[in-house]
PDB file of N, CA, C and O in Angstrom:
ATOM      1  N   MET A   1     -13.383 -25.648  24.499  1.00  0.00           N
ATOM      2  CA  MET A   1     -14.040 -24.423  24.064  1.00  0.00           C
ATOM      3  C   MET A   1     -13.002 -23.463  23.483  1.00  0.00           C
ATOM      4  O   MET A   1     -11.968 -23.208  24.100  1.00  0.00           O
ATOM      5  N   GLN A   2     -13.282 -22.945  22.315  1.00  0.00           N
ATOM      6  CA  GLN A   2     -12.368 -22.037  21.631  1.00  0.00           C
ATOM      7  C   GLN A   2     -12.546 -20.606  22.147  1.00  0.00           C
ATOM      8  O   GLN A   2     -13.675 -20.153  22.337  1.00  0.00           O
ATOM      9  N   PRO A   3     -11.437 -19.892  22.375  1.00  0.00           N
ATOM     10  CA  PRO A   3     -11.573 -18.500  22.808  1.00  0.00           C
ATOM     11  C   PRO A   3     -12.128 -17.627  21.677  1.00  0.00           C
ATOM     12  O   PRO A   3     -11.859 -17.883  20.503  1.00  0.00           O
ATOM     13  N   ASP A   4     -12.879 -16.629  22.025  1.00  0.00           N
ATOM     14  CA  ASP A   4     -13.434 -15.691  21.049  1.00  0.00           C
ATOM     15  C   ASP A   4     -12.439 -14.549  20.889  1.00  0.00           C
ATOM     16  O   ASP A   4     -12.373 -13.651  21.728  1.00  0.00           O
ATOM     17  N   PHE A   5     -11.665 -14.589  19.807  1.00  0.00           N
ATOM     18  CA  PHE A   5     -10.595 -13.616  19.624  1.00  0.00           C
ATOM     19  C   PHE A   5     -11.106 -12.201  19.418  1.00  0.00           C
ATOM     20  O   PHE A   5     -10.418 -11.249  19.785  1.00  0.00           O
ATOM     21  N   LYS A   6     -12.284 -12.031  18.847  1.00  0.00           N
ATOM     22  CA  LYS A   6     -12.839 -10.686  18.704  1.00  0.00           C
ATOM     23  C   LYS A   6     -13.173 -10.103  20.072  1.00  0.00           C
ATOM     24  O   LYS A   6     -12.961  -8.915  20.314  1.00  0.00           O
ATOM     25  N   GLU A   7     -13.695 -10.939  20.966  1.00  0.00           N
ATOM     26  CA  GLU A   7     -14.013 -10.485  22.314  1.00  0.00           C
ATOM     27  C   GLU A   7     -12.731 -10.141  23.083  1.00  0.00           C
ATOM     28  O   GLU A   7     -12.679  -9.136  23.792  1.00  0.00           O
ATOM     29  N   ILE A   8     -11.707 -10.973  22.938  1.00  0.00           N
ATOM     30  CA  ILE A   8     -10.435 -10.703  23.590  1.00  0.00           C
ATOM     31  C   ILE A   8      -9.822  -9.418  23.040  1.00  0.00           C
ATOM     32  O   ILE A   8      -9.307  -8.604  23.806  1.00  0.00           O
ATOM     33  N   ALA A   9      -9.871  -9.226  21.728  1.00  0.00           N
ATOM     34  CA  ALA A   9      -9.324  -8.009  21.112  1.00  0.00           C
ATOM     35  C   ALA A   9     -10.057  -6.774  21.624  1.00  0.00           C
ATOM     36  O   ALA A   9      -9.433  -5.736  21.846  1.00  0.00           O
ATOM     37  N   THR A  10     -11.361  -6.871  21.815  1.00  0.00           N
ATOM     38  CA  THR A  10     -12.143  -5.752  22.344  1.00  0.00           C
ATOM     39  C   THR A  10     -11.709  -5.426  23.766  1.00  0.00           C
ATOM     40  O   THR A  10     -11.574  -4.256  24.125  1.00  0.00           O
ATOM     41  N   THR A  11     -11.488  -6.458  24.577  1.00  0.00           N
ATOM     42  CA  THR A  11     -11.036  -6.258  25.954  1.00  0.00           C
ATOM     43  C   THR A  11      -9.688  -5.546  25.966  1.00  0.00           C
ATOM     44  O   THR A  11      -9.492  -4.604  26.733  1.00  0.00           O
ATOM     45  N   VAL A  12      -8.768  -5.986  25.130  1.00  0.00           N
ATOM     46  CA  VAL A  12      -7.442  -5.363  25.053  1.00  0.00           C
ATOM     47  C   VAL A  12      -7.560  -3.933  24.517  1.00  0.00           C
ATOM     48  O   VAL A  12      -6.904  -3.026  25.029  1.00  0.00           O
ATOM     49  N   ALA A  13      -8.380  -3.730  23.506  1.00  0.00           N
ATOM     50  CA  ALA A  13      -8.538  -2.398  22.908  1.00  0.00           C
ATOM     51  C   ALA A  13      -9.133  -1.395  23.891  1.00  0.00           C
ATOM     52  O   ALA A  13      -8.854  -0.200  23.802  1.00  0.00           O
ATOM     53  N   ASN A  14      -9.946  -1.870  24.822  1.00  0.00           N
ATOM     54  CA  ASN A  14     -10.536  -0.976  25.817  1.00  0.00           C
ATOM     55  C   ASN A  14      -9.536  -0.528  26.874  1.00  0.00           C
ATOM     56  O   ASN A  14      -9.769   0.479  27.544  1.00  0.00           O
ATOM     57  N   ASP A  15      -8.429  -1.248  27.043  1.00  0.00           N
ATOM     58  CA  ASP A  15      -7.419  -0.892  28.040  1.00  0.00           C
ATOM     59  C   ASP A  15      -6.038  -1.382  27.597  1.00  0.00           C
ATOM     60  O   ASP A  15      -5.464  -2.252  28.253  1.00  0.00           O
ATOM     61  N   PRO A  16      -5.493  -0.847  26.505  1.00  0.00           N
ATOM     62  CA  PRO A  16      -4.218  -1.358  25.983  1.00  0.00           C
ATOM     63  C   PRO A  16      -3.041  -1.150  26.934  1.00  0.00           C
ATOM     64  O   PRO A  16      -2.043  -1.862  26.827  1.00  0.00           O
ATOM     65  N   ALA A  17      -3.128  -0.209  27.847  1.00  0.00           N
ATOM     66  CA  ALA A  17      -2.032   0.030  28.788  1.00  0.00           C
ATOM     67  C   ALA A  17      -1.867  -1.113  29.787  1.00  0.00           C
ATOM     68  O   ALA A  17      -0.843  -1.187  30.466  1.00  0.00           O
ATOM     69  N   SER A  18      -2.854  -2.004  29.891  1.00  0.00           N
ATOM     70  CA  SER A  18      -2.767  -3.149  30.799  1.00  0.00           C
ATOM     71  C   SER A  18      -2.117  -4.365  30.139  1.00  0.00           C
ATOM     72  O   SER A  18      -2.037  -5.433  30.746  1.00  0.00           O
ATOM     73  N   TYR A  19      -1.657  -4.207  28.903  1.00  0.00           N
ATOM     74  CA  TYR A  19      -1.084  -5.314  28.150  1.00  0.00           C
ATOM     75  C   TYR A  19       0.232  -4.881  27.513  1.00  0.00           C
ATOM     76  O   TYR A  19       0.564  -3.696  27.488  1.00  0.00           O
ATOM     77  N   LYS A  20       0.968  -5.852  27.005  1.00  0.00           N
ATOM     78  CA  LYS A  20       2.200  -5.583  26.278  1.00  0.00           C
ATOM     79  C   LYS A  20       2.356  -6.643  25.198  1.00  0.00           C
ATOM     80  O   LYS A  20       1.678  -7.670  25.220  1.00  0.00           O
ATOM     81  N   LEU A  21       3.261  -6.384  24.246  1.00  0.00           N
ATOM     82  CA  LEU A  21       3.495  -7.304  23.138  1.00  0.00           C
ATOM     83  C   LEU A  21       4.795  -8.050  23.336  1.00  0.00           C
ATOM     84  O   LEU A  21       5.810  -7.462  23.711  1.00  0.00           O
ATOM     85  N   CYS A  22       4.763  -9.335  23.085  1.00  0.00           N
ATOM     86  CA  CYS A  22       5.993 -10.111  23.093  1.00  0.00           C
ATOM     87  C   CYS A  22       6.816  -9.669  21.883  1.00  0.00           C
ATOM     88  O   CYS A  22       6.313  -9.655  20.760  1.00  0.00           O
ATOM     89  N   ALA A  23       8.072  -9.312  22.112  1.00  0.00           N
ATOM     90  CA  ALA A  23       8.944  -8.858  21.029  1.00  0.00           C
ATOM     91  C   ALA A  23       9.412 -10.009  20.139  1.00  0.00           C
ATOM     92  O   ALA A  23       9.958  -9.774  19.061  1.00  0.00           O
ATOM     93  N   VAL A  24       9.205 -11.232  20.575  1.00  0.00           N
ATOM     94  CA  VAL A  24       9.647 -12.387  19.798  1.00  0.00           C
ATOM     95  C   VAL A  24       8.516 -12.939  18.931  1.00  0.00           C
ATOM     96  O   VAL A  24       8.684 -13.088  17.721  1.00  0.00           O
ATOM     97  N   CYS A  25       7.358 -13.246  19.541  1.00  0.00           N
ATOM     98  CA  CYS A  25       6.283 -13.893  18.777  1.00  0.00           C
ATOM     99  C   CYS A  25       5.091 -12.984  18.486  1.00  0.00           C
ATOM    100  O   CYS A  25       4.210 -13.364  17.715  1.00  0.00           O
ATOM    101  N   GLY A  26       5.043 -11.792  19.086  1.00  0.00           N
ATOM    102  CA  GLY A  26       3.955 -10.858  18.815  1.00  0.00           C
ATOM    103  C   GLY A  26       2.694 -11.100  19.609  1.00  0.00           C
ATOM    104  O   GLY A  26       1.668 -10.477  19.335  1.00  0.00           O
ATOM    105  N   ALA A  27       2.741 -11.986  20.584  1.00  0.00           N
ATOM    106  CA  ALA A  27       1.563 -12.266  21.409  1.00  0.00           C
ATOM    107  C   ALA A  27       1.237 -11.058  22.288  1.00  0.00           C
ATOM    108  O   ALA A  27       2.134 -10.343  22.735  1.00  0.00           O
ATOM    109  N   VAL A  28      -0.038 -10.844  22.525  1.00  0.00           N
ATOM    110  CA  VAL A  28      -0.488  -9.819  23.467  1.00  0.00           C
ATOM    111  C   VAL A  28      -0.609 -10.498  24.818  1.00  0.00           C
ATOM    112  O   VAL A  28      -1.349 -11.471  24.967  1.00  0.00           O
ATOM    113  N   VAL A  29       0.125  -9.982  25.811  1.00  0.00           N
ATOM    114  CA  VAL A  29       0.139 -10.603  27.134  1.00  0.00           C
ATOM    115  C   VAL A  29      -0.174  -9.569  28.207  1.00  0.00           C
ATOM    116  O   VAL A  29      -0.063  -8.365  27.976  1.00  0.00           O
ATOM    117  N   ASP A  30      -0.561 -10.047  29.367  1.00  0.00           N
ATOM    118  CA  ASP A  30      -0.845  -9.190  30.514  1.00  0.00           C
ATOM    119  C   ASP A  30       0.402  -8.390  30.882  1.00  0.00           C
ATOM    120  O   ASP A  30       1.519  -8.905  30.839  1.00  0.00           O
ATOM    121  N   ARG A  31       0.200  -7.155  31.237  1.00  0.00           N
ATOM    122  CA  ARG A  31       1.311  -6.252  31.570  1.00  0.00           C
ATOM    123  C   ARG A  31       2.191  -6.810  32.694  1.00  0.00           C
ATOM    124  O   ARG A  31       3.387  -6.520  32.734  1.00  0.00           O
ATOM    125  N   ASP A  32       1.626  -7.596  33.597  1.00  0.00           N
ATOM    126  CA  ASP A  32       2.368  -8.116  34.739  1.00  0.00           C
ATOM    127  C   ASP A  32       3.148  -9.395  34.439  1.00  0.00           C
ATOM    128  O   ASP A  32       3.894  -9.871  35.294  1.00  0.00           O
ATOM    129  N   ALA A  33       2.991  -9.957  33.249  1.00  0.00           N
ATOM    130  CA  ALA A  33       3.680 -11.203  32.909  1.00  0.00           C
ATOM    131  C   ALA A  33       5.185 -10.984  32.825  1.00  0.00           C
ATOM    132  O   ALA A  33       5.647 -10.015  32.223  1.00  0.00           O
ATOM    133  N   ALA A  34       5.940 -11.882  33.428  1.00  0.00           N
ATOM    134  CA  ALA A  34       7.400 -11.791  33.381  1.00  0.00           C
ATOM    135  C   ALA A  34       7.952 -12.400  32.097  1.00  0.00           C
ATOM    136  O   ALA A  34       8.967 -11.945  31.571  1.00  0.00           O
ATOM    137  N   THR A  35       7.271 -13.440  31.595  1.00  0.00           N
ATOM    138  CA  THR A  35       7.664 -14.081  30.346  1.00  0.00           C
ATOM    139  C   THR A  35       6.417 -14.322  29.506  1.00  0.00           C
ATOM    140  O   THR A  35       5.299 -14.358  30.021  1.00  0.00           O
ATOM    141  N   CYS A  36       6.624 -14.482  28.226  1.00  0.00           N
ATOM    142  CA  CYS A  36       5.515 -14.762  27.308  1.00  0.00           C
ATOM    143  C   CYS A  36       5.023 -16.189  27.531  1.00  0.00           C
ATOM    144  O   CYS A  36       5.829 -17.120  27.516  1.00  0.00           O
ATOM    145  N   PRO A  37       3.730 -16.382  27.735  1.00  0.00           N
ATOM    146  CA  PRO A  37       3.215 -17.734  27.930  1.00  0.00           C
ATOM    147  C   PRO A  37       3.264 -18.591  26.662  1.00  0.00           C
ATOM    148  O   PRO A  37       3.160 -19.815  26.738  1.00  0.00           O
ATOM    149  N   ASP A  38       3.421 -17.955  25.500  1.00  0.00           N
ATOM    150  CA  ASP A  38       3.465 -18.710  24.248  1.00  0.00           C
ATOM    151  C   ASP A  38       4.868 -19.180  23.889  1.00  0.00           C
ATOM    152  O   ASP A  38       5.047 -20.314  23.445  1.00  0.00           O
ATOM    153  N   CYS A  39       5.881 -18.305  24.080  1.00  0.00           N
ATOM    154  CA  CYS A  39       7.229 -18.661  23.624  1.00  0.00           C
ATOM    155  C   CYS A  39       8.304 -18.529  24.704  1.00  0.00           C
ATOM    156  O   CYS A  39       9.477 -18.798  24.444  1.00  0.00           O
ATOM    157  N   THR A  40       7.922 -18.123  25.892  1.00  0.00           N
ATOM    158  CA  THR A  40       8.790 -17.929  27.064  1.00  0.00           C
ATOM    159  C   THR A  40       9.827 -16.817  26.916  1.00  0.00           C
ATOM    160  O   THR A  40      10.765 -16.745  27.710  1.00  0.00           O
ATOM    161  N   ALA A  41       9.676 -15.962  25.932  1.00  0.00           N
ATOM    162  CA  ALA A  41      10.579 -14.814  25.790  1.00  0.00           C
ATOM    163  C   ALA A  41      10.330 -13.820  26.915  1.00  0.00           C
ATOM    164  O   ALA A  41       9.291 -13.862  27.573  1.00  0.00           O
ATOM    165  N   TYR A  42      11.287 -12.928  27.130  1.00  0.00           N
ATOM    166  CA  TYR A  42      11.148 -11.943  28.199  1.00  0.00           C
ATOM    167  C   TYR A  42      11.387 -10.516  27.719  1.00  0.00           C
ATOM    168  O   TYR A  42      11.619  -9.622  28.533  1.00  0.00           O
ATOM    169  N   ARG A  43      11.332 -10.294  26.412  1.00  0.00           N
ATOM    170  CA  ARG A  43      11.453  -8.948  25.842  1.00  0.00           C
ATOM    171  C   ARG A  43      10.074  -8.527  25.340  1.00  0.00           C
ATOM    172  O   ARG A  43       9.396  -9.281  24.642  1.00  0.00           O
ATOM    173  N   PHE A  44       9.668  -7.299  25.710  1.00  0.00           N
ATOM    174  CA  PHE A  44       8.322  -6.840  25.389  1.00  0.00           C
ATOM    175  C   PHE A  44       8.309  -5.419  24.858  1.00  0.00           C
ATOM    176  O   PHE A  44       9.204  -4.625  25.146  1.00  0.00           O
ATOM    177  N   ASP A  45       7.286  -5.109  24.081  1.00  0.00           N
ATOM    178  CA  ASP A  45       6.973  -3.762  23.614  1.00  0.00           C
ATOM    179  C   ASP A  45       5.781  -3.308  24.443  1.00  0.00           C
ATOM    180  O   ASP A  45       4.716  -3.923  24.385  1.00  0.00           O
ATOM    181  N   THR A  46       5.949  -2.242  25.210  1.00  0.00           N
ATOM    182  CA  THR A  46       4.893  -1.781  26.110  1.00  0.00           C
ATOM    183  C   THR A  46       4.127  -0.573  25.587  1.00  0.00           C
ATOM    184  O   THR A  46       3.306  -0.017  26.316  1.00  0.00           O
ATOM    185  N   ASP A  47       4.366  -0.154  24.359  1.00  0.00           N
ATOM    186  CA  ASP A  47       3.674   1.000  23.787  1.00  0.00           C
ATOM    187  C   ASP A  47       2.190   0.666  23.593  1.00  0.00           C
ATOM    188  O   ASP A  47       1.863  -0.231  22.816  1.00  0.00           O
ATOM    189  N   PRO A  48       1.280   1.378  24.292  1.00  0.00           N
ATOM    190  CA  PRO A  48      -0.156   1.071  24.180  1.00  0.00           C
ATOM    191  C   PRO A  48      -0.697   1.148  22.750  1.00  0.00           C
ATOM    192  O   PRO A  48      -1.609   0.403  22.391  1.00  0.00           O
ATOM    193  N   GLU A  49      -0.140   2.042  21.938  1.00  0.00           N
ATOM    194  CA  GLU A  49      -0.599   2.142  20.545  1.00  0.00           C
ATOM    195  C   GLU A  49      -0.239   0.882  19.763  1.00  0.00           C
ATOM    196  O   GLU A  49      -1.039   0.408  18.957  1.00  0.00           O
ATOM    197  N   HIS A  50       0.944   0.340  19.989  1.00  0.00           N
ATOM    198  CA  HIS A  50       1.351  -0.905  19.325  1.00  0.00           C
ATOM    199  C   HIS A  50       0.489  -2.067  19.799  1.00  0.00           C
ATOM    200  O   HIS A  50       0.096  -2.920  19.003  1.00  0.00           O
ATOM    201  N   VAL A  51       0.195  -2.099  21.102  1.00  0.00           N
ATOM    202  CA  VAL A  51      -0.668  -3.145  21.657  1.00  0.00           C
ATOM    203  C   VAL A  51      -2.054  -3.064  21.022  1.00  0.00           C
ATOM    204  O   VAL A  51      -2.608  -4.084  20.610  1.00  0.00           O
ATOM    205  N   LEU A  52      -2.610  -1.870  20.942  1.00  0.00           N
ATOM    206  CA  LEU A  52      -3.937  -1.677  20.347  1.00  0.00           C
ATOM    207  C   LEU A  52      -3.950  -2.146  18.900  1.00  0.00           C
ATOM    208  O   LEU A  52      -4.848  -2.887  18.499  1.00  0.00           O
ATOM    209  N   ASN A  53      -2.974  -1.728  18.119  1.00  0.00           N
ATOM    210  CA  ASN A  53      -2.931  -2.112  16.706  1.00  0.00           C
ATOM    211  C   ASN A  53      -2.812  -3.620  16.540  1.00  0.00           C
ATOM    212  O   ASN A  53      -3.463  -4.198  15.669  1.00  0.00           O
ATOM    213  N   ARG A  54      -1.992  -4.264  17.362  1.00  0.00           N
ATOM    214  CA  ARG A  54      -1.818  -5.716  17.276  1.00  0.00           C
ATOM    215  C   ARG A  54      -3.100  -6.455  17.687  1.00  0.00           C
ATOM    216  O   ARG A  54      -3.480  -7.443  17.059  1.00  0.00           O
ATOM    217  N   ALA A  55      -3.758  -5.972  18.738  1.00  0.00           N
ATOM    218  CA  ALA A  55      -5.012  -6.595  19.179  1.00  0.00           C
ATOM    219  C   ALA A  55      -6.079  -6.499  18.093  1.00  0.00           C
ATOM    220  O   ALA A  55      -6.781  -7.474  17.824  1.00  0.00           O
ATOM    221  N   LEU A  56      -6.202  -5.344  17.475  1.00  0.00           N
ATOM    222  CA  LEU A  56      -7.195  -5.174  16.406  1.00  0.00           C
ATOM    223  C   LEU A  56      -6.856  -6.063  15.217  1.00  0.00           C
ATOM    224  O   LEU A  56      -7.746  -6.639  14.589  1.00  0.00           O
ATOM    225  N   ASP A  57      -5.568  -6.173  14.911  1.00  0.00           N
ATOM    226  CA  ASP A  57      -5.126  -7.025  13.812  1.00  0.00           C
ATOM    227  C   ASP A  57      -5.457  -8.498  14.105  1.00  0.00           C
ATOM    228  O   ASP A  57      -6.004  -9.196  13.252  1.00  0.00           O
ATOM    229  N   LEU A  58      -5.125  -8.955  15.300  1.00  0.00           N
ATOM    230  CA  LEU A  58      -5.395 -10.346  15.658  1.00  0.00           C
ATOM    231  C   LEU A  58      -6.895 -10.629  15.727  1.00  0.00           C
ATOM    232  O   LEU A  58      -7.337 -11.714  15.348  1.00  0.00           O
ATOM    233  N   GLY A  59      -7.675  -9.670  16.203  1.00  0.00           N
ATOM    234  CA  GLY A  59      -9.117  -9.852  16.317  1.00  0.00           C
ATOM    235  C   GLY A  59      -9.830  -9.915  14.984  1.00  0.00           C
ATOM    236  O   GLY A  59     -10.944 -10.433  14.898  1.00  0.00           O
ATOM    237  N   SER A  60      -9.198  -9.392  13.936  1.00  0.00           N
ATOM    238  CA  SER A  60      -9.845  -9.368  12.629  1.00  0.00           C
ATOM    239  C   SER A  60      -9.483 -10.575  11.759  1.00  0.00           C
ATOM    240  O   SER A  60     -10.048 -10.756  10.681  1.00  0.00           O
ATOM    241  N   LYS A  61      -8.546 -11.396  12.225  1.00  0.00           N
ATOM    242  CA  LYS A  61      -8.105 -12.545  11.437  1.00  0.00           C
ATOM    243  C   LYS A  61      -8.723 -13.831  11.963  1.00  0.00           C
ATOM    244  O   LYS A  61      -9.017 -13.942  13.153  1.00  0.00           O
ATOM    245  N   PRO A  62      -8.921 -14.803  11.078  1.00  0.00           N
ATOM    246  CA  PRO A  62      -9.395 -16.107  11.554  1.00  0.00           C
ATOM    247  C   PRO A  62      -8.294 -16.800  12.343  1.00  0.00           C
ATOM    248  O   PRO A  62      -7.110 -16.590  12.081  1.00  0.00           O
ATOM    249  N   ARG A  63      -8.674 -17.607  13.288  1.00  0.00           N
ATOM    250  CA  ARG A  63      -7.720 -18.336  14.107  1.00  0.00           C
ATOM    251  C   ARG A  63      -6.934 -19.308  13.247  1.00  0.00           C
ATOM    252  O   ARG A  63      -7.512 -20.030  12.434  1.00  0.00           O
ATOM    253  N   SER A  64      -5.612 -19.330  13.422  1.00  0.00           N
ATOM    254  CA  SER A  64      -4.793 -20.204  12.585  1.00  0.00           C
ATOM    255  C   SER A  64      -3.759 -21.005  13.371  1.00  0.00           C
ATOM    256  O   SER A  64      -2.919 -21.678  12.773  1.00  0.00           O
ATOM    257  N   SER A  65      -3.805 -20.945  14.687  1.00  0.00           N
ATOM    258  CA  SER A  65      -2.811 -21.681  15.469  1.00  0.00           C
ATOM    259  C   SER A  65      -3.497 -22.651  16.427  1.00  0.00           C
ATOM    260  O   SER A  65      -4.690 -22.544  16.707  1.00  0.00           O
ATOM    261  N   VAL A  66      -2.718 -23.579  16.908  1.00  0.00           N
ATOM    262  CA  VAL A  66      -3.184 -24.547  17.896  1.00  0.00           C
ATOM    263  C   VAL A  66      -2.583 -24.127  19.234  1.00  0.00           C
ATOM    264  O   VAL A  66      -1.387 -23.852  19.324  1.00  0.00           O
ATOM    265  N   THR A  67      -3.415 -24.079  20.268  1.00  0.00           N
ATOM    266  CA  THR A  67      -2.929 -23.671  21.585  1.00  0.00           C
ATOM    267  C   THR A  67      -3.139 -24.787  22.592  1.00  0.00           C
ATOM    268  O   THR A  67      -3.713 -25.828  22.272  1.00  0.00           O
ATOM    269  N   HIS A  68      -2.674 -24.564  23.796  1.00  0.00           N
ATOM    270  CA  HIS A  68      -2.858 -25.537  24.864  1.00  0.00           C
ATOM    271  C   HIS A  68      -4.334 -25.699  25.253  1.00  0.00           C
ATOM    272  O   HIS A  68      -4.691 -26.652  25.945  1.00  0.00           O
ATOM    273  N   LEU A  69      -5.185 -24.773  24.811  1.00  0.00           N
ATOM    274  CA  LEU A  69      -6.618 -24.851  25.111  1.00  0.00           C
ATOM    275  C   LEU A  69      -7.363 -25.809  24.177  1.00  0.00           C
ATOM    276  O   LEU A  69      -8.498 -26.195  24.455  1.00  0.00           O
ATOM    277  N   ASP A  70      -6.725 -26.187  23.078  1.00  0.00           N
ATOM    278  CA  ASP A  70      -7.345 -27.101  22.127  1.00  0.00           C
ATOM    279  C   ASP A  70      -7.335 -28.524  22.680  1.00  0.00           C
ATOM    280  O   ASP A  70      -6.389 -28.946  23.344  1.00  0.00           O
ATOM    281  N   THR A  71      -8.391 -29.234  22.395  1.00  0.00           N
ATOM    282  CA  THR A  71      -8.479 -30.624  22.840  1.00  0.00           C
ATOM    283  C   THR A  71      -8.773 -31.521  21.657  1.00  0.00           C
ATOM    284  O   THR A  71      -9.363 -31.088  20.667  1.00  0.00           O
ATOM    285  N   VAL A  72      -8.369 -32.748  21.760  1.00  0.00           N
ATOM    286  CA  VAL A  72      -8.644 -33.742  20.732  1.00  0.00           C
ATOM    287  C   VAL A  72      -9.914 -34.458  21.127  1.00  0.00           C
ATOM    288  O   VAL A  72     -10.033 -34.950  22.249  1.00  0.00           O
ATOM    289  N   GLU A  73     -10.850 -34.519  20.228  1.00  0.00           N
ATOM    290  CA  GLU A  73     -12.125 -35.180  20.524  1.00  0.00           C
ATOM    291  C   GLU A  73     -12.258 -36.438  19.714  1.00  0.00           C
ATOM    292  O   GLU A  73     -13.264 -37.139  19.821  1.00  0.00           O
TER     293      GLU A  73
END
């Protein structure tokens, strides 16, 4: 099942202070994460305005990457 990025972006936009941005790959991650689940980096941007802008940007674009949630059928 593919994640609904617009729904995820809405969740992040409703509470951007609970998330942060990976400074390496730009992923939006939970504020409590010690490392980025996508690239394992440990540097983050915690500015809620930057998180909000990135979430809205990601939510408006079509999905273009393959994640661990994808399956081969």
